[in-house]
KEVEX-292957 format. One line per field, with one value per atom (N, C-alpha, C): atom name; x, y, z. Coordinates in pm, whole numbers, plus 50000, padded with zeros to 5 digits. Example, Ala and Ser with C-alpha at 12.3 -4.5 7.8 and 13.67 -1.06 7.14 Angstrom:
# residues 2
site = (N/CA/C/N/CA/C)
xx = (51319/51230/51320/51285/51367/51290)
yy = (49431/49550/49670/49775/49894/50003)
zz = (50780/50780/50780/50708/50714/50787)
END
This chain:
# residues 327
site = (N/CA/C/N/CA/C/N/CA/C/N/CA/C/N/CA/C/N/CA/C/N/CA/C/N/CA/C/N/CA/C/N/CA/C/N/CA/C/N/CA/C/N/CA/C/N/CA/C/N/CA/C/N/CA/C/N/CA/C/N/CA/C/N/CA/C/N/CA/C/N/CA/C/N/CA/C/N/CA/C/N/CA/C/N/CA/C/N/CA/C/N/CA/C/N/CA/C/N/CA/C/N/CA/C/N/CA/C/N/CA/C/N/CA/C/N/CA/C/N/CA/C/N/CA/C/N/CA/C/N/CA/C/N/CA/C/N/CA/C/N/CA/C/N/CA/C/N/CA/C/N/CA/C/N/CA/C/N/CA/C/N/CA/C/N/CA/C/N/CA/C/N/CA/C/N/CA/C/N/CA/C/N/CA/C/N/CA/C/N/CA/C/N/CA/C/N/CA/C/N/CA/C/N/CA/C/N/CA/C/N/CA/C/N/CA/C/N/CA/C/N/CA/C/N/CA/C/N/CA/C/N/CA/C/N/CA/C/N/CA/C/N/CA/C/N/CA/C/N/CA/C/N/CA/C/N/CA/C/N/CA/C/N/CA/C/N/CA/C/N/CA/C/N/CA/C/N/CA/C/N/CA/C/N/CA/C/N/CA/C/N/CA/C/N/CA/C/N/CA/C/N/CA/C/N/CA/C/N/CA/C/N/CA/C/N/CA/C/N/CA/C/N/CA/C/N/CA/C/N/CA/C/N/CA/C/N/CA/C/N/CA/C/N/CA/C/N/CA/C/N/CA/C/N/CA/C/N/CA/C/N/CA/C/N/CA/C/N/CA/C/N/CA/C/N/CA/C/N/CA/C/N/CA/C/N/CA/C/N/CA/C/N/CA/C/N/CA/C/N/CA/C/N/CA/C/N/CA/C/N/CA/C/N/CA/C/N/CA/C/N/CA/C/N/CA/C/N/CA/C/N/CA/C/N/CA/C/N/CA/C/N/CA/C/N/CA/C/N/CA/C/N/CA/C/N/CA/C/N/CA/C/N/CA/C/N/CA/C/N/CA/C/N/CA/C/N/CA/C/N/CA/C/N/CA/C/N/CA/C/N/CA/C/N/CA/C/N/CA/C/N/CA/C/N/CA/C/N/CA/C/N/CA/C/N/CA/C/N/CA/C/N/CA/C/N/CA/C/N/CA/C/N/CA/C/N/CA/C/N/CA/C/N/CA/C/N/CA/C/N/CA/C/N/CA/C/N/CA/C/N/CA/C/N/CA/C/N/CA/C/N/CA/C/N/CA/C/N/CA/C/N/CA/C/N/CA/C/N/CA/C/N/CA/C/N/CA/C/N/CA/C/N/CA/C/N/CA/C/N/CA/C/N/CA/C/N/CA/C/N/CA/C/N/CA/C/N/CA/C/N/CA/C/N/CA/C/N/CA/C/N/CA/C/N/CA/C/N/CA/C/N/CA/C/N/CA/C/N/CA/C/N/CA/C/N/CA/C/N/CA/C/N/CA/C/N/CA/C/N/CA/C/N/CA/C/N/CA/C/N/CA/C/N/CA/C/N/CA/C/N/CA/C/N/CA/C/N/CA/C/N/CA/C/N/CA/C/N/CA/C/N/CA/C/N/CA/C/N/CA/C/N/CA/C/N/CA/C/N/CA/C/N/CA/C/N/CA/C/N/CA/C/N/CA/C/N/CA/C/N/CA/C/N/CA/C/N/CA/C/N/CA/C/N/CA/C/N/CA/C/N/CA/C/N/CA/C/N/CA/C/N/CA/C/N/CA/C/N/CA/C/N/CA/C/N/CA/C/N/CA/C/N/CA/C/N/CA/C/N/CA/C/N/CA/C/N/CA/C/N/CA/C/N/CA/C/N/CA/C/N/CA/C/N/CA/C/N/CA/C/N/CA/C/N/CA/C/N/CA/C/N/CA/C/N/CA/C/N/CA/C/N/CA/C/N/CA/C/N/CA/C/N/CA/C/N/CA/C/N/CA/C/N/CA/C/N/CA/C/N/CA/C/N/CA/C/N/CA/C/N/CA/C/N/CA/C/N/CA/C/N/CA/C/N/CA/C/N/CA/C/N/CA/C/N/CA/C/N/CA/C/N/CA/C/N/CA/C/N/CA/C/N/CA/C/N/CA/C/N/CA/C/N/CA/C/N/CA/C/N/CA/C/N/CA/C/N/CA/C/N/CA/C/N/CA/C/N/CA/C/N/CA/C/N/CA/C/N/CA/C/N/CA/C/N/CA/C/N/CA/C/N/CA/C/N/CA/C/N/CA/C/N/CA/C/N/CA/C/N/CA/C/N/CA/C/N/CA/C/N/CA/C/N/CA/C/N/CA/C/N/CA/C/N/CA/C/N/CA/C/N/CA/C/N/CA/C/N/CA/C/N/CA/C/N/CA/C/N/CA/C/N/CA/C/N/CA/C/N/CA/C/N/CA/C/N/CA/C/N/CA/C/N/CA/C/N/CA/C/N/CA/C/N/CA/C/N/CA/C/N/CA/C/N/CA/C/N/CA/C/N/CA/C/N/CA/C/N/CA/C/N/CA/C)
xx = (86525/86517/86383/85413/85423/85567/85611/85730/85811/85768/85853/85920/85846/85887/86003/85994/86078/86221/86201/86337/86400/86475/86537/86677/86722/86849/86959/86938/87037/87080/86984/87029/87092/87144/87205/87354/87366/87506/87561/87710/87759/87872/87883/88005/88040/88130/88200/88144/88145/88118/88263/88265/88395/88426/88552/88605/88608/88635/88665/88612/88590/88554/88668/88704/88785/88747/88734/88676/88767/88764/88848/88771/88761/88667/88763/88690/88743/88847/88827/88934/88849/88895/88839/88907/88989/89048/88973/88965/88871/88938/88823/88839/88956/89037/89146/89081/89126/89043/89174/89132/89244/89162/89224/89154/89161/89054/89062/89090/89102/89128/89034/88915/88788/88792/88885/88866/88768/88731/88634/88724/88648/88732/88684/88786/88742/88797/88740/88789/88876/88980/89052/89006/88903/88836/88707/88624/88513/88542/88519/88558/88456/88436/88351/88453/88405/88498/88396/88438/88351/88396/88306/88351/88317/88214/88192/88149/88140/88109/87986/87999/87880/87823/87863/87826/87942/87895/87995/87959/88062/88016/88102/88048/88116/88113/88202/88185/88189/88095/88086/88196/88194/88300/88227/88315/88270/88306/88213/88239/88121/88133/88036/87930/87822/87700/87748/87826/87844/87977/88033/88122/88068/88146/88092/88056/88115/88086/87971/87886/87770/87685/87690/87616/87678/87776/87858/87877/87806/87836/87799/87703/87632/87690/87710/87767/87652/87679/87583/87661/87584/87627/87532/87577/87486/87520/87405/87437/87421/87501/87510/87455/87352/87285/87324/87286/87304/87193/87084/87005/86979/87001/87004/87057/87057/87140/87025/87060/86989/87090/87031/87111/87067/87159/87132/87179/87084/87089/87151/87140/87190/87272/87300/87369/87269/87342/87287/87273/87293/87251/87245/87201/87188/87328/87405/87572/87616/87603/87646/87588/87447/87370/87433/87458/87509/87642/87739/87863/87861/87746/87718/87673/87582/87547/87639/87740/87863/87941/87958/88029/87977/87843/87771/87795/87784/87803/87951/88032/88182/88213/88103/88109/88037/87917/87793/87711/87651/87561/87410/87406/87282/87203/87052/86959/86951/86941/86908/86766/86739/86576/86525/86618/86561/86650/86600/86663/86601/86672/86630/86683/86594/86627/86617/86709/86697/86603/86614/86524/86524/86459/86425/86531/86643/86714/86795/86823/86863/86999/87084/87203/87185/87080/87034/86947/86888/86773/86788/86850/86850/86901/86981/87067/86959/86849/86741/86705/86722/86685/86766/86896/86976/86967/86852/86828/86708/86619/86479/86481/86567/86581/86594/86647/86652/86530/86415/86289/86298/86371/86370/86246/86207/86107/86200/86149/86196/86127/86207/86145/86211/86119/86147/86027/86076/85971/85831/85736/85604/85570/85663/85663/85731/85805/85892/85814/85713/85643/85581/85530/85476/85582/85676/85803/85858/85877/85904/85828/85694/85605/85611/85602/85632/85734/85851/85983/86018/85939/85964/85995/85906/85939/86076/86098/86217/86333/86326/86444/86465/86379/86391/86447/86417/86460/86605/86627/86756/86867/86827/86945/86915/86872/86832/86955/87074/87196/87229/87150/87192/87092/86988/86897/86890/87018/87019/86991/87011/87000/86876/86761/86627/86560/86595/86529/86388/86306/86172/86137/86013/85951/85981/85962/85966/86112/86198/86343/86368/86276/86277/86191/86258/86203/86163/86035/86001/85975/85931/85933/85797/85792/85656/85645/85700/85679/85726/85652/85689/85700/85762/85781/85734/85618/85566/85624/85652/85726/85874/85847/85964/85926/86029/85989/86138/86117/86221/86237/86353/86367/86487/86453/86541/86622/86752/86834/86886/86854/86919/87051/87020/87132/87159/87072/87098/86968/86926/86801/86841/86760/86781/86656/86682/86557/86562/86464/86433/86336/86394/86322/86289/86151/86109/86108/86139/86136/86039/85977/85914/86018/85952/86031/86162/86275/86409/86494/86592/86701/86600/86494/86415/86260/86188/86043/85999/86129/86109/86239/86295/86414/86391/86497/86497/86622/86652/86777/86756/86877/86875/86984/86964/87039/87049/87178/87207/87222/87127/87138/87244/87296/87408/87550/87570/87701/87682/87551/87529/87570/87559/87588/87478/87500/87384/87402/87324/87329/87228/87291/87214/87156/87187/87154/87186/87103/87134/87101/87050/87042/87197/87296/87425/87524/87571/87673/87816/87929/88046/88145/88216/88303/88245/88135/88034/87960/87925/87830/87684/87609/87475/87384/87286/87182/87040/86981/86835/86734/86654/86532/86415/86418/86318/86255/86292/86268/86394/86443/86571/86543/86417/86388/86370/86297/86275/86414/86514/86647/86706/86711/86768/86701/86567/86507/86531/86552/86595/86732/86821/86951/86946/86854/86837/86795/86704/86665/86770/86851/86960/87078/87091/87175/87148/87026/86984/87005/87049/87049/87194/87168/87295/87396/87462/87550/87694/87767/87894/87977/87905/87957/87851/87895/87782/87839/87749/87772/87699/87757/87662/87616/87521/87495/87588/87686/87813/87920/88047/88166/88189/88304/88369/88285/88273/88215/88289/88231/88311/88263/88339/88305/88285/88303/88314/88155/88081/87932/87891/87801/87756/87827/87963/88034/88059/88051/88055/87964/87854/87743/87779/87889/87903/87901/88004/88007/87899/87811/87683/87574/87580/87492/87545/87660/87715/87675/87670/87607/87472/87396/87261/87202/87260/87225/87253/87384/87415/87307/87276/87169/87034/86996/86891/86888/86998/87022/87055/87139/87147/87047/86973/86849/86726/86716/86625/86667/86785/86841/86821/86856/86841/86706/86615/86463/86430/86466/86447/86490/86599/86657/86589/86502/86431/86497/86607/86654/86565/86579/86521/86613/86554/86608/86743/86757/86859/86965/86936/87045/87072/87000/87049/87162/87106/87194/87342/87358/87490/87571/87494/87572/87567/87472/87462/87579/87659/87726/87864/87925/88057/88146/88129/88237/88241/88158/88162/88224/88246/88272/88398/88519/88630/88611/88503/88486/88439/88365/88297/88338/88332/88378/88237/88261/88137/88059/88104/88014/87931/87988/87892/87793/87790/87677/87573/87578/87445/87414/87511/87478/87379/87382/87289/87127/87115/86990/86954/87040/86997/86946/87005/86942/86833/86799/86661/86582/86592/86480/86472/86579/86542/86476/86508/86439/86300/86258/86107/86041/86119/86064/86044/86137/86142/86071/86041/85994/85869/85776/85633/85619/85737/85717/85662)
yy = (90760/90748/90779/90694/90571/90547/90494/90507/90404/90297/90197/90262/90338/90416/90509/90570/90667/90606/90491/90425/90351/90425/90386/90321/90253/90189/90283/90414/90526/90544/90473/90493/90372/90285/90148/90172/90237/90282/90154/90123/89989/89969/89854/89846/89677/89663/89521/89420/89293/89196/89187/89217/89221/89096/89064/88935/88932/89046/89043/89184/89187/89289/89321/89455/89513/89618/89620/89701/89796/89919/90037/90140/90085/90172/90312/90410/90532/90615/90567/90639/90745/90864/90962/90961/90857/90852/90787/90839/90780/90659/90578/90440/90445/90361/90352/90330/90389/90392/90399/90333/90340/90350/90425/90455/90321/90286/90192/90247/90165/90206/90288/90288/90358/90497/90526/90647/90660/90536/90517/90476/90481/90463/90321/90246/90127/90087/90056/90015/89882/89880/89757/89666/89693/89603/89674/89594/89630/89683/89828/89873/89937/89928/90013/90099/90251/90344/90434/90436/90541/90678/90751/90877/90989/90976/91051/90957/91000/90912/90844/90709/90617/90614/90692/90682/90613/90491/90393/90396/90411/90416/90323/90280/90197/90275/90339/90420/90349/90359/90304/90341/90246/90262/90326/90394/90467/90365/90304/90213/90211/90173/90180/90072/90084/90000/89861/89852/89689/89625/89693/89647/89555/89450/89359/89418/89516/89583/89678/89650/89730/89740/89650/89616/89702/89757/89831/89960/90053/90178/90289/90250/90346/90365/90461/90473/90416/90325/90284/90259/90219/90222/90203/90235/90227/90339/90363/90456/90370/90371/90310/90385/90328/90391/90316/90348/90275/90156/90150/90035/89963/90024/89950/90035/89973/90020/90058/90160/90192/90177/90088/90090/90183/90253/90344/90294/90243/90187/90076/89958/89826/89762/89874/89831/89760/89735/89685/89555/89443/89315/89242/89143/89056/89050/89021/88988/89099/89216/89356/89363/89340/89367/89269/89141/89047/89073/89145/89197/89327/89414/89508/89460/89350/89303/89248/89162/89091/89207/89328/89441/89482/89511/89545/89458/89318/89222/89199/89267/89251/89380/89471/89584/89590/89533/89545/89427/89376/89273/89334/89470/89520/89507/89504/89464/89578/89530/89630/89678/89780/89811/89894/89940/90006/89985/89966/89990/90080/90175/90325/90322/90328/90357/90488/90571/90701/90721/90633/90609/90491/90477/90349/90297/90343/90304/90171/90085/89950/89949/90042/90021/90067/90125/90139/90047/89973/89880/89739/89677/89536/89454/89509/89452/89426/89492/89492/89332/89259/89114/89049/89081/89046/89075/89182/89205/89173/89098/89067/88953/88895/88785/88874/88994/89079/89138/89136/89196/89329/89415/89563/89634/89740/89836/89880/89859/89909/90041/90149/90280/90351/90435/90517/90637/90704/90809/90754/90832/90794/90751/90788/90728/90615/90560/90459/90335/90306/90166/90169/90257/90241/90223/90305/90289/90156/90094/89959/89862/89862/89785/89810/89938/89958/89888/89867/89827/89691/89615/89480/89391/89382/89300/89343/89485/89542/89505/89500/89462/89307/89228/89088/89062/89139/89105/89150/89291/89333/89282/89241/89215/89084/88982/88848/88808/88810/88749/88832/88944/89017/88988/88921/88893/88766/88689/88598/88459/88357/88210/88177/88230/88205/88332/88404/88538/88517/88615/88632/88767/88814/88965/88967/88875/88872/88915/88899/88926/89085/89165/89292/89351/89410/89430/89593/89629/89756/89794/89925/89985/89951/89930/89893/90010/90120/90247/90355/90462/90545/90704/90800/90936/91014/91100/91205/91337/91377/91516/91459/91459/91428/91318/91243/91149/91142/91131/91118/90982/90902/90782/90786/90714/90715/90593/90588/90481/90444/90528/90517/90619/90732/90849/90905/90886/90925/90937/91057/91071/91115/91037/91065/91136/91233/91317/91263/91216/91160/91280/91322/91425/91389/91395/91351/91471/91451/91566/91532/91657/91651/91606/91553/91506/91592/91529/91586/91502/91442/91344/91231/91184/91074/91128/91036/91064/91024/90984/90949/90966/91087/91110/91133/91110/91101/91109/91210/91231/91170/91164/91122/91208/91263/91355/91301/91252/91221/91364/91376/91492/91499/91396/91394/91444/91417/91449/91555/91578/91661/91618/91481/91399/91394/91432/91421/91325/91213/91120/91164/91238/91304/91216/91086/91015/91077/91042/91087/91245/91298/91439/91506/91449/91483/91393/91420/91337/91428/91341/91391/91288/91355/91287/91218/91151/91081/91184/91183/91280/91250/91347/91344/91281/91195/91143/91187/91229/91273/91167/91154/91064/91130/91255/91327/91445/91553/91686/91775/91857/91945/92057/92102/92229/92187/92063/92016/91984/91943/91884/92022/92132/92249/92308/92301/92360/92261/92129/92052/92106/92133/92175/92303/92394/92517/92500/92405/92365/92294/92209/92167/92253/92360/92444/92521/92533/92577/92497/92356/92255/92295/92250/92269/92136/92147/92000/92039/91942/91931/91859/91745/91621/91575/91564/91520/91378/91292/91169/91184/91190/91173/91038/91035/90903/90832/90912/90867/90959/90923/91004/91011/91088/91096/91179/91164/91241/91363/91463/91591/91672/91752/91835/91982/91998/92127/92168/92195/92212/92367/92420/92358/92365/92402/92434/92319/92192/92069/92051/92120/92092/92193/92268/92377/92287/92188/92139/92101/92032/91962/92086/92189/92312/92384/92380/92437/92366/92225/92126/92127/92146/92130/92278/92386/92506/92535/92487/92471/92412/92300/92222/92301/92380/92454/92562/92635/92763/92750/92640/92597/92536/92456/92374/92492/92584/92695/92787/92800/92868/92791/92676/92587/92586/92564/92568/92713/92808/92940/92981/92889/92909/92821/92743/92650/92519/92483/92356/92252/92126/92015/91950/91835/91772/91700/91668/91574/91689/91815/91914/91955/91981/92026/91948/91807/91689/91712/91740/91764/91886/91977/92122/92144/92087/92129/92079/92149/92097/92047/92077/92022/92070/92194/92237/92181/92087/92013/91879/91860/91708/91654/91746/91703/91721/91750/91785/91649/91540/91449/91304/91218/91096/91007/90935/90866/90955/91080/91191/91140/91036/91005/90901/90853/90747/90822/90950/90998/91150/91208/91335/91363/91281/91291/91267/91150/91138/91247/91290/91430/91542/91567/91664/91641/91509/91480/91491/91450/91457/91615/91694/91841/91903/91875/91930/91903/91789/91742/91819/91837/91918/92064/92128/92269/92306/92209/92262/92322/92295/92361/92450/92496/92578/92707)
zz = (04189/04157/04208/03631/03691/03762/03889/03949/03862/03825/03739/03619/03566/03445/03467/03595/03626/03679/03732/03787/03659/03590/03466/03486/03397/03397/03399/03359/03390/03532/03618/03763/03817/03740/03806/03836/03913/03952/04026/04034/04044/04125/04200/04293/04313/04390/04398/04499/04462/04586/04644/04780/04853/04929/04935/04990/05145/05198/05357/05413/05554/05605/05709/05712/05802/05872/06005/06090/06154/06108/06163/06264/06387/06482/06523/06524/06583/06498/06358/06258/06185/06147/06062/05921/05891/05761/05659/05530/05446/05384/05317/05290/05176/05170/05067/04931/04830/04712/04588/04470/04368/04244/04146/04010/03922/03866/03760/03629/03511/03387/03311/03382/03311/03384/03485/03542/03665/03714/03824/03927/04044/04179/04239/04277/04357/04480/04588/04711/04666/04784/04787/04892/04975/05068/05124/05175/05246/05389/05406/05536/05618/05732/05824/05916/05897/05972/06046/06171/06258/06228/06156/06095/06213/06277/06397/06514/06651/06747/06728/06731/06704/06558/06467/06322/06251/06168/06114/05967/05892/05747/05661/05567/05449/05327/05272/05147/05023/04968/04819/04720/04628/04503/04391/04296/04194/04056/04010/03897/03796/03686/03566/03597/03517/03536/03507/03421/03394/03469/03567/03657/03761/03782/03878/04020/04043/04187/04193/04079/04086/04212/04299/04420/04541/04523/04626/04601/04529/04488/04611/04683/04783/04917/04958/05104/05203/05290/05353/05510/05612/05749/05832/05981/06082/06201/06288/06397/06518/06628/06733/06856/06932/07048/07163/07285/07414/07421/07338/07349/07224/07106/06982/06874/06751/06641/06516/06468/06327/06206/06122/05982/05884/05827/05716/05581/05503/05362/05391/05277/05316/05168/05088/04965/04873/04761/04623/04615/04717/04697/04851/04850/04988/05041/04951/04992/05064/05011/05072/05192/05202/05321/05439/05390/05496/05544/05469/05511/05604/05565/05675/05806/05793/05919/06004/05931/06011/06067/05984/06049/06169/06182/06279/06401/06378/06493/06556/06457/06485/06604/06603/06693/06810/06799/06902/06905/07003/07034/07045/07045/07067/06967/06977/06875/06765/06643/06531/06527/06576/06581/06473/06378/06268/06153/06026/05905/05830/05812/05719/05595/05501/05337/05316/05258/05214/05080/05007/04878/04823/04695/04647/04555/04513/04422/04479/04379/04398/04504/04479/04557/04679/04742/04877/04943/04871/04925/04918/04825/04803/04902/05004/05115/05231/05216/05321/05375/05286/05317/05416/05431/05516/05655/05684/05824/05869/05769/05835/05945/05964/06087/06199/06217/06321/06367/06267/06294/06350/06277/06290/06219/06259/06172/06057/05940/05812/05783/05764/05769/05636/05595/05467/05449/05347/05299/05284/05298/05287/05143/05034/04908/04876/04965/04944/04919/04989/04983/04851/04794/04649/04544/04586/04482/04473/04603/04603/04539/04563/04502/04333/04294/04137/04081/04148/04094/04141/04236/04235/04141/04032/03901/03830/03840/03757/03825/03974/04045/04027/04020/04026/03886/03768/03641/03633/03672/03636/03761/03871/03967/04036/03959/03989/04097/04043/04112/04246/04251/04374/04490/04460/04555/04636/04641/04714/04628/04702/04639/04577/04634/04583/04567/04474/04429/04404/04463/04435/04462/04443/04470/04627/04703/04848/04895/04782/04839/04841/04793/04794/04913/05010/05146/05145/05142/05164/05307/05325/05463/05535/05668/05725/05800/05816/05861/05793/05765/05670/05747/05673/05719/05620/05675/05573/05590/05695/05722/05815/05922/06020/06129/06160/06251/06369/06479/06570/06623/06623/06676/06783/06884/07014/07008/07004/07010/07153/07238/07370/07394/07444/07442/07315/07218/07103/07009/06968/06902/06753/06669/06528/06485/06385/06324/06176/06120/05977/05934/05804/05729/05583/05552/05414/05326/05209/05120/04964/04945/04810/04696/04584/04485/04465/04465/04446/04365/04406/04353/04294/04393/04350/04405/04398/04447/04588/04642/04793/04871/04884/04964/05088/05188/05318/05376/05482/05534/05688/05747/05872/05946/06048/06138/06270/06309/06440/06508/06610/06683/06792/06853/06917/06869/06766/06698/06571/06545/06420/06302/06283/06179/06086/05954/05859/05753/05731/05627/05520/05411/05339/05209/05208/05100/04951/04859/04721/04705/04822/04791/04788/04807/04806/04712/04616/04540/04551/04561/04553/04466/04383/04303/04189/04228/04113/04054/03935/03875/03939/03977/04028/03914/03965/03867/03918/03800/03835/03816/03894/03875/03921/03975/04033/03958/04022/03980/04003/03910/03924/04013/03980/04092/04204/04219/04373/04433/04352/04434/04459/04374/04419/04537/04560/04673/04790/04782/04888/04943/04844/04873/04944/04910/04988/05133/05156/05295/05378/05311/05374/05421/05359/05381/05540/05563/05679/05809/05788/05891/05976/06093/06179/06193/06109/06079/06102/06166/06172/06066/06026/05958/05853/05736/05619/05552/05550/05468/05369/05231/05106/05073/04973/04924/04859/04780/04713/04727/04751/04766/04905/04932/05063/05147/05283/05382/05422/05473/05504/05617/05696/05792/05722/05594/05537/05503/05596/05559/05569/05468/05377/05226/05241/05131/05043/05098/05047/04939/04948/04830/04717/04704/04604/04467/04464/04318/04257/04350/04301/04262/04342/04328/04193/04160/04047/03919/03926/03808/03808/03895/03901/03837/03877/03834/03675/03655/03498/03407/03460/03390/03386/03486/03480/03386/03398/03302/03177/03146/03003/02933/03008/02942/02925/03008/02988/02845/02837/02735/02604/02601/02487/02430/02538/02507/02440/02518/02435/02304/02286/02142/02049/02091/01990/01970/02052/02017/02065/01973/02022/02122/02208/02304/02256/02152/02095/02056/02020/01998/02119/02223/02356/02434/02403/02486/02436/02311/02265/02282/02350/02358/02516/02609/02753/02830/02924/03029/03000/02880/02833/02926/02992/03078/03208/03238/03373/03347/03246/03194/03299/03306/03373/03520/03569/03735/03792/03705/03768/03724/03793/03749/03684/03598/03531/03458/03408/03351/03242/03148/03034/03074/03186/03230/03270/03315/03363/03292/03254/03213/03087/03014/02878/02938/03021/03081/03169/03232/03321/03240/03122/03029/02982/02954/02901/03010/03127/03218/03254/03246/03283/03160/03040/02931/02941/02966/03001/03092/03211/03325/03286/03212/03192/03060/02965/02835/02856/02940/02945/03061/03138/03263/03224)
END
């Protein structure tokens, strides 16, 4: 995901306020999911699963924008070191952030030293307020602070009910430490490598690599099952994926969808979709089509491959058309 103009309602990906937390430590099984009537996928409960040693994941749900679960669509979690904890994204509401905080406290009493946001989109940052009392360092891409500032009023207007009992612009917590290129964090017996990227999925994408287990938290640079949504640059995103392919990774956690040990093949479906957007949009422009015409013709072969296709595909085409029109 001017920054405020680029953060559109097309990116309001969505999930549920969950009633209870079930902690399953040491399990590699995926979160239990069921399909709803709209073809989306919903969780039956909020769960934290230890997907690799010390890496705990709550897998987000795939639901439409207007679903009550809109605050729980992103993959969020934490990494446990010997001296402290790093939180990776906090969900789309203060409630989800608090549930994540409670999950952490059910596993460890170690201090939460870092809250790391992979980018600016609401489903990854609006739970930050739940961690303020822990006094961690809030960390993000060097562009994240400006992106948060540009979107405070937008978040407050669109997500009032997700910002706690007394919502205000202060309810949206941005970074106090930023990453321009790379940054290493020591959790005690475990080093995290944070990497910032030029404009790709959004204008402030960041990945986190646990060097001990070779686990990559890819943020929204990787979507699975749910159709990718573009808020930055298509060519930049493809370039970031090329860079990611060179990483030494044993396990990857995407921003949305199930995690996997099948690296880098796990990126293939997204790569096919994004390259299709690139090639077919270029061809539509070369054929003299207007954007409205291109939107009706591009990418129909991909429709059955992605959940919530109609929610993002048309807006993806419009963004790519504008990016490529004068290349």
